[in-house]
C-alpha positions, -999 to +999 in steps of 0.1 A: -514+146+790-530+184+780-568+180+766-565+204+731-606+199+721-630+170+714-649+162+689-671+131+680-653+098+662-672+106+629-667+076+609-694+056+631-725+065+630-758+061+652-752+054+687-718+038+688-707+073+678-725+087+708-699+065+733-674+076+716-652+107+719-614+117+706-593+141+724-562+160+714-538+158+741-506+165+740-484+135+753-453+144+777-437+111+772-434+111+736-421+139+720-445+158+692-461+188+686-489+200+711-522+183+703-501+157+685-521+126+706-546+114+700-567+099+736-596+080+724-626+082+749-650+052+747-679+043+770-684+005+775-712-016+791-705+021+821-672+020+824-655+047+811-622+041+787-593+057+780-570+051+752-546+074+746-525+070+712-555+041+700-524+020+709-540-001+736-503-006+754-518+015+782-562+017+783-572+029+818-610+019+826-629+045+857-660+027+865-689+052+874-680+064+907-641+070+898-652+086+864-673+111+884-646+113+909-625+128+883-654+149+868-653+163+898-619+173+905-616+190+867-643+211+871-630+221+898-596+226+881-616+240+858-640+268+875 
């Protein structure tokens, strides 16, 4: 999936909104236009939860160390 941007979830107010983001991405498996796939990112009890397609069919959970490793790799790749 290739990210197309990030925006806060505007359907919620307060602290819950700060712990949820939607990244517009592209799914390489399911056909569709670029940016059609919503990757929901939430922070739950210190874990980062990635839920592509908002279906719960395949959910990735990263603990703090794994999330920092992902951040470091993305920072390296993106400069």
